[in-house]
C-alpha positions in Angstrom: 173.5 -71.3 -114.7 171.6 -69.7 -111.9 168.6 -67.6 -112.8 167.9 -64.5 -110.7 164.4 -63.6 -109.7 162.9 -60.2 -110.5 163.3 -59.2 -106.9 167.0 -60.0 -107.1 167.4 -57.9 -110.3 165.4 -55.0 -108.8 167.5 -55.1 -105.6 170.7 -55.0 -107.6 169.5 -52.1 -109.7 168.5 -50.2 -106.5 172.0 -50.8 -105.1 173.7 -49.6 -108.3 171.5 -46.5 -108.6 171.7 -45.6 -104.9 175.5 -45.9 -105.0 175.6 -43.5 -108.0 173.2 -41.0 -106.4 175.1 -41.0 -103.1 178.4 -40.5 -104.8 177.3 -37.8 -107.3 174.3 -36.0 -105.8 174.3 -36.3 -102.0 176.0 -33.3 -100.4 175.9 -34.5 -96.7 179.5 -34.3 -95.5 178.8 -37.1 -92.9 178.2 -39.6 -95.7 181.7 -39.9 -97.1 183.3 -43.0 -98.5 180.8 -45.8 -98.1 180.1 -48.9 -100.2 176.7 -50.3 -100.6 177.1 -54.1 -100.2 173.6 -55.4 -100.6 169.9 -54.6 -100.8 167.2 -56.8 -99.5 163.6 -56.2 -100.6 160.4 -57.3 -98.9 158.2 -59.4 -101.1 155.8 -56.4 -101.7 158.8 -54.1 -102.5 157.5 -51.7 -99.7 160.8 -51.7 -97.8 164.4 -52.1 -98.7 167.2 -52.9 -96.3 170.3 -51.2 -97.8 173.5 -52.6 -96.3 176.6 -50.4 -96.3 180.2 -50.6 -95.2 182.8 -48.0 -94.5 186.5 -48.0 -93.7 185.9 -45.1 -91.2 184.3 -47.0 -88.3 184.9 -44.0 -86.0 182.3 -42.0 -87.8 179.8 -44.8 -88.1 177.0 -43.1 -86.0 177.3 -39.9 -88.1 177.2 -41.9 -91.3 174.1 -43.7 -90.2 172.4 -40.4 -89.2 173.4 -38.8 -92.5 172.0 -41.8 -94.5 168.8 -41.9 -92.5 168.3 -38.2 -92.9 168.8 -38.4 -96.6 166.6 -41.4 -97.1 163.7 -39.4 -98.4 165.9 -37.5 -100.9 167.5 -40.8 -102.0 164.1 -42.4 -102.4 162.9 -39.5 -104.5 166.0 -39.6 -106.7 165.6 -43.3 -107.1 162.1 -42.8 -108.3 163.4 -40.6 -111.1 165.7 -43.5 -112.2 163.4 -46.5 -111.8 159.9 -47.2 -112.7 158.4 -49.3 -110.0 154.8 -49.6 -108.9 155.9 -49.3 -105.3 159.1 -47.5 -104.5 160.5 -49.0 -101.3 161.1 -47.1 -98.1 164.9 -47.2 -97.5 166.4 -48.5 -94.3 170.2 -48.3 -94.0 172.0 -50.9 -92.0 175.8 -51.1 -91.4 177.3 -54.3 -92.8 180.0 -55.4 -90.5 181.0 -58.5 -92.5 184.3 -56.9 -93.6 185.3 -56.1 -90.0 184.3 -59.6 -88.9 186.3 -61.1 -91.8 189.4 -59.0 -90.9 189.0 -60.0 -87.2 188.7 -63.7 -88.1 191.7 -63.5 -90.4 193.8 -61.8 -87.6 192.7 -64.6 -85.1 193.7 -67.3 -87.6 197.1 -65.6 -88.2 197.7 -65.4 -84.4 196.7 -69.1 -83.9 199.0 -70.1 -86.8 201.9 -68.1 -85.3 201.3 -69.7 -81.9 201.2 -73.1 -83.4 204.4 -72.5 -85.3 206.1 -71.2 -82.2 205.1 -74.2 -80.1 206.2 -76.6 -82.9 209.5 -74.8 -83.1 210.0 -75.0 -79.3 209.2 -78.7 -79.3 211.9 -79.5 -81.9 214.7 -77.7 -79.9 
């Protein structure tokens, strides 16, 4: 069984609390349907990289601006939920791993289809 460090547990709690705060208390219309995928803390807990993904890529710049603008409010609300000596400054970063995964899956499907087509043409 893998044990998780305190930093890992704190990062996960930050992710859960921020997701709840964004969903229930953030009123910025630019920040619609997003998912918080990960939080990385610096060793001194002074900064937190908050990775998010969205299905609406066309509004990504607006979502980023909305999250950056709300960072102070979100940090304040996070401080009401968590008791940390140092409450981290929040930095929001788009997590494009879902898009990269979808793109790779599409490329694999295309390569498989081409391979099947060439195998079928060789047998005829």
